C-alpha positions in Angstrom: -10.5 16.4 0.9 -7.6 15.1 -1.1 -7.1 11.3 -1.0 -3.9 9.9 -2.3 -3.7 6.7 -4.4 -1.0 3.9 -4.1 -0.9 1.2 -6.8 0.9 -1.8 -5.4 2.4 -5.0 -6.7 3.8 -3.6 -9.9 6.1 -6.0 -11.9 6.3 -4.7 -15.5 7.6 -1.4 -17.1 4.4 -0.8 -18.9 2.4 -1.0 -15.8 4.8 1.5 -14.0 4.4 3.9 -16.9 0.7 3.4 -17.1 0.2 4.0 -13.4 2.2 7.2 -13.5 0.4 8.5 -16.5 -3.0 7.8 -14.8 -1.9 10.0 -11.8 -0.8 7.5 -9.1 0.7 9.2 -6.1 2.7 6.2 -5.0 3.9 2.9 -6.5 4.5 -0.2 -4.4 7.0 -3.0 -5.1 6.7 -6.3 -3.3 9.8 -7.8 -1.7 8.1 -10.9 -0.3 9.0 -14.1 -2.3 5.8 -15.9 -1.5 3.7 -13.3 -3.2 2.7 -13.7 -6.9 3.6 -10.0 -7.3 7.1 -10.3 -5.8 10.0 -8.7 -7.7 13.7 -9.4 -7.3 16.1 -6.5 -6.6 17.4 -6.2 -10.2 13.9 -6.0 -11.6 12.8 -3.5 -8.9 15.8 -1.3 -9.5 15.0 -1.2 -13.2 11.4 -0.4 -12.6 12.1 2.3 -10.1 14.4 4.1 -12.6 11.3 4.7 -14.6 9.5 6.5 -11.8 9.6 10.3 -12.1 10.1 12.9 -9.4 7.2 13.5 -7.0 5.8 9.9 -7.3 6.7 8.0 -4.2 8.4 4.6 -4.3 7.3 2.2 -1.6 8.9 -1.2 -0.8 6.6 -3.8 0.9 8.2 -6.4 3.2 6.7 -9.3 5.2 8.6 -10.4 8.2 12.1 -9.8 6.6 15.4 -10.0 8.2 17.1 -6.7 8.8 19.8 -7.7 6.2 17.2 -8.4 3.6 15.8 -4.9 3.9 19.3 -3.4 3.9 20.2 -5.4 0.8 17.2 -4.0 -1.0 18.0 -0.4 0.1 21.5 -0.7 -1.2 20.2 -1.2 -4.7 16.7 0.3 -4.8 16.0 3.9 -3.8 12.9 3.5 -1.8 11.1 6.5 -0.4 9.1 4.6 2.1 9.1 1.2 3.7 5.9 -0.8 4.2 5.9 -3.6 6.8 3.0 -5.9 6.2 3.9 -8.8 8.6 4.2 -9.0 12.4 7.2 -6.7 12.8 7.7 -4.8 16.0 8.0 -1.1 15.9 11.7 -1.2 16.9 12.4 -3.4 13.9 10.6 -1.0 11.5 12.4 2.1 12.9 16.0 0.9 12.5 16.6 1.6 8.8 16.7 5.4 8.9 13.8 5.6 6.4 10.2 6.6 6.8 7.8 3.7 7.2 4.3 2.6 7.5 2.8 -0.4 9.3 0.1 -2.7 7.9 -2.5 -4.1 10.3 -4.8 -7.0 9.3 -8.0 -6.0 11.0 -10.2 -8.5 12.7 -10.9 -7.2 16.3 -12.4 -4.0 17.8 -9.7 -1.8 19.3 -7.0 -3.4 17.2 -6.4 -0.2 15.2 -6.3 2.0 18.2 -3.7 -0.3 19.8 -1.7 -0.2 16.6 -1.7 3.6 16.6 0.0 3.4 20.1 2.3 0.6 19.3 3.5 2.1 16.0 3.4 5.8 16.9 6.7 6.6 15.1 5.3 5.4 11.8 4.4 7.8 9.0 1.0 6.1 8.6 -1.0 3.1 9.5 -2.4 0.9 6.7 -5.5 -1.2 7.5 -6.2 -4.3 5.5 -8.4 -7.4 5.7 -7.5 -10.2 8.0 -6.7 -13.7 6.4 -5.1 -16.3 8.6 -3.0 -17.6 5.7 -2.1 -14.5 3.8 -0.4 -11.2 4.5 -2.4 -8.9 2.3 -3.5 -9.5 -1.2 -6.8 -11.1 -0.1 -9.1 -9.3 -2.4 -11.5 -8.9 0.5 -12.9 -5.9 2.4 -13.3 -5.9 6.2 -15.7 -4.2 8.6 -14.9 -0.6 8.2 -16.9 0.2 11.3 -13.9 -1.0 13.2 -11.9 2.1 12.0 -11.9 4.8 14.6 -12.7 8.4 13.6 -9.9 9.7 15.8 -6.6 9.0 14.1 -3.2 10.3 15.4 -1.5 9.5 12.1 -2.5 9.2 8.4 -4.7 6.1 7.7 -4.4 4.2 4.5 -7.3 2.0 3.5 -6.6 -1.3 1.7 -8.4 -4.6 1.2 -10.6 -5.5 -1.6 -10.8 -2.1 -3.3 -11.7 -1.5 -6.9 -13.2 1.1 -9.1 -16.7 -0.3 -8.1 -16.3 0.4 -4.4 -13.5 2.9 -3.9 -15.8 6.0 -4.0 -18.0 4.6 -1.4 -15.0 3.7 0.7 -13.5 7.1 0.5 -16.9 8.8 1.4 -17.4 6.5 4.4 -13.9 6.0 5.9 -12.3 9.3 4.8 -8.8 7.9 4.6 -5.6 9.8 4.0 -4.9 7.4 1.1 -6.1 4.2 -0.5 -4.0 1.2 -1.6 -5.0 -1.2 -4.4 -3.4 -4.2 -6.1 -5.6 -7.0 -7.2 -8.6 -4.6 -7.9 -6.7 -3.2 -10.9 -5.4 -6.4 -12.4 -6.2 -8.7 -15.3 -4.3 -11.5 -13.5 -2.0 -11.5 -10.4 0.9 -9.3 -11.0 -0.4 -8.0 -14.3 -2.1 -4.6 -14.1 -4.8 -3.4 -16.3 -4.2 0.3 -17.1 -7.9 0.9 -17.8 -8.8 -0.3 -14.4 -6.1 1.8 -12.8 -7.4 4.9 -14.6 -11.0 4.1 -13.6 -9.9 3.6 -9.9 -8.0 6.9 -9.8 -10.8 8.7 -11.5 -13.3 7.5 -9.0 -11.1 8.6 -6.1 -10.7 12.1 -7.7 -14.4 12.3 -8.5 -15.6 11.7 -5.0 -13.0 14.1 -3.6 -14.2 16.8 -5.8 -17.7 16.4 -4.6 -17.1 15.9 -1.0 
């Protein structure tokens, strides 16, 4: 089993370079102004120029306008769109770009419904529910709510760190894991040693699975 790793919420050149050097499969850039990890278009464009071939670039949006998404796409060459708010499938589909939908999990059956509702997505990201925040909670959720039958790739997020990601991979068997706060020294500032430990833990458990 190979589990891919996305490092999200990058804001600095040295963090981009470090995540790539550690072996990240995907890098996430946040276009949600209320987030402490948000980047503007100019900053994101400069950071993305540092990303080499075969490392995916993901843009995270929360309830954006269509024009806001298009404005980013005009300047930043994103490989994948991540919608982390309350967006409908038709909204996500309109940009001619592959996309994934994030679901903040709190109820039984919610993930199954999301698989149906967002069946055109390239994957479903499952994260912890918080009534006041769209992601970045630093909290795990009840992984028993994740079904074993998955019609598309499942990305596990929410409260992951090097301390628990191996157990998460063994238990959930996701397509990929997504981490932000769990590899930071402070919000928006990544810790390269923590990124390295996180990725090494994922690779270690995959080798022994």
